[in-house]
N, C-alpha and C positions, 0 to 999 in steps of 0.2 A: 935896599926897598927890600921894609924885612915883608915875610911871605909873612900869609897867614895863618892859620890854625891848619892842622890836616892832618887825617887819620887815614891810616891802610886797612880795613877789613880782610881781613886771613877769617879760614874756619879748619876746623880738625880733618872737611873730606869733601866733596864734593857736592852742588843738591843739599846741602845744612845749614842753609837758611842767613849765607854771606848775605842778597839781594834783601831780603826782608830786613835785617839791621841796618844796611845802608839804609832805607830804603825810608826808615823809621825817624833814622836818627839825620837826616832832610829835614823829618817833617818836624821833625823837636825847633834842629835851628832859624826853618823858617818861626815858628810858633817866638820865637823868643827874634824875632826878628833883623836875622845877620842874615846878610847874603851870602846865601851856598849855592857849590856845584860841588855837581857827584860824575863821577869817571868808571867810569872799566877796559883801561888802556887798552887789555887783550878779553878776547870775546869771542867763542868758536861758538856756532850754529847760530846762523840768521834767513830770518825772513823775506822774500822778496812783496811787500808791499807802500804802497802808496809814493810809490816810486823812488826806493832804497830800500836797501838791507839794512832791516831792523833787528837786532839781537832783544830778544825778551825782558834779558838783565836788567841792557843799561836804558831800554825804555824806562819800566819801571820810576829809574834812578830818575833820569828823564821828568821824569809824573811830581815825581817829590822836592825838586830843587828848584832856589830861589832863581838859578844861573840859566839861564837854555844857552843850551851849545850846538856851535854846529859836531855835524858823526864828524867830522875826525877828528874831533876834541875828544868827546862822549864816547867815542873807540878807536882809538888810531888804528887799534889791531885788532883789521876782523877778518873772522874765515867763518865760511860757511856750513860748513860740516859740524857739526858737533862730537865732536873727537875731540885727544888729549891734543894740547893748540900745539906744538912742535909737529907728531903725525898733521893736521889741518894745515897749519904753514907752507910743512914740502912739497902737501899735495897741489896744494892751490900756487905752490912757486910763489909764495909771502915769503918775509923774512922779520923778523921778528926783533926791530934794534932797538934797547933800553937807553939811549943815548938821542932817540926817536922821544921813546918815549917819556922821555923823562925832560925834555924843551917844552912836549906841547901838554905837558902839568904844568908846567914853568906861565906859558899862554895862560892857562884855567887858571892859575892861583891871583895871579896876576889881575884878573875879571871879579873877582868870588872873596865874601871877607872870610870867609871855612871853605874846605877843602874835603868831600872825603869818594876816598879812593875803593874801589871794590874791586882786591885780587880774582885770580879763578884757577878757583879745583882747593886743592890743597893750598897751600909756602914754600913747600918746592915743590911743584911740578913744572920740568922740564920745559921750557924755552924755543931751547935748540942746542946746540951737542956743548954746548960751553958755556948756556943758562939756564937759571930757575928764577920761580917767584918772589924767593929767595932774593939774587939779587938786582930783581925794580925795586925792592921794596927799600933795600941798602939803598939806592940810587933816589930810593926818590926823600930819602931818611924820615919819614915821617913812626908816630907812635903804633903799636902795633893795636887793633882788634883785634880777638881770637873769638867765634861765634861754634862753642862746643855743640854740636848734636848729641842732646840724649837720648844716647839709645849702648846699650852690650859693644865693650869696648870702648868708649868717650875717655876714661881717665887715662889710660895707654896712648889714645891724641889727644888726647890735652894738656897731658906731661912731656912725651915729649915734641911735641909742635911750640912749645914754651921754652921750651930747651934750645930746639934751631932759631929761632925768633934770638933770643940771650946770647947764641952764640953767632950771629951777625953782627949784633954791636947795637941791636934794637931792646925798645924797650917793649915791654908789653901793659899799656896802657891799661889795659881795660879786658874782658868778659863776658859772655854773653852766653848761658845757657839757653838748648832751643829747645823745645819738644817735641823730637823729630818720630819718638815709639811712646806714645802716651801711656802704651799695660809695660812700662817699663815697669822690673820692678825690683821693691826699692829706689827709688825716680829722686827723691828728698836728698838717701843719706853718700846717693853718687855727688848731688851737689854739695855736698854739703864735706865730703872730701878731701876733691879741686879746691872749695876754698882753703880750705884751714894744707896747702900743699901751691897753688901758680899764688906769683909771687906781682899779682894783677887783684881789683879790682870787681868785686863778680856788681854786676853794671843791671844786673835783671835775669829775671825768667820769662820766658816768651812764651806756654803755653800751645798747645795744638791746636788752634785759632781757625772757630768758621769762613773767618771772609782776612784770610792771608793777607793784609795790607801794611800799607808805611802805619797809619791812623789807629790802628788795633792794635798791632802789636806795641810802638811809641808807648803803645797806652803803659804797659808793662817795664818799659825803663828807665833808668834814670842814669841821665849823660852828663849831669851835674856830679857825680863824686872822678869821672876825667877830669887829670888835670890840666891846667888852660882854656878850661870848655870857654864859652863869651861869656860874660853874661849880660847879651841883648840889648837891644833900644827899646822903645816904647813903643809900644805898637798907633 
């Protein structure tokens, strides 16, 4: 059975806009009539609400997705404490099992026409003594979308991440520039420099949004530049 198209969203750091871009992508897919699912395989930081533990990022994905997933597939590995995943897992006596995460992804893919997977932190965040988020991305075998947080130092972080993606044999399918520091000097010059160096199309520049939600972010992004982006169906 052929897998539906999917993408793995990573970032140049934590708190860089991965969730916003992932939700915007799900919103854009829904607008094309595509039944898309969003999942965050590993999440650290949860609050108790409505009879269960909730991660804010995962909830934002769920709100934008066209496929409703049970918590066990939306966030297969959920830690309560907002710490580095391997530290949180150790403290909470959990194991981040990459084979289990891949099995969960396969279940999600079987229910959807497209899947958006949000990573945790940057591209090489440790998940255990042996593995990191890059290994998770390799296990899923998905093309990568890089969210670059526009602030001082972003060029170095973006280029190092692109090298790490290539070193794992994965495709960098596209990148998004997200305005973290609106007062950044020579912001456009930094974007231009990265366009010349990153081996993937720029999908858009997200300004500092007064309302940071999927709808407003999607207005600044063009996912049709992605190879394999679904043509969509008539509404």
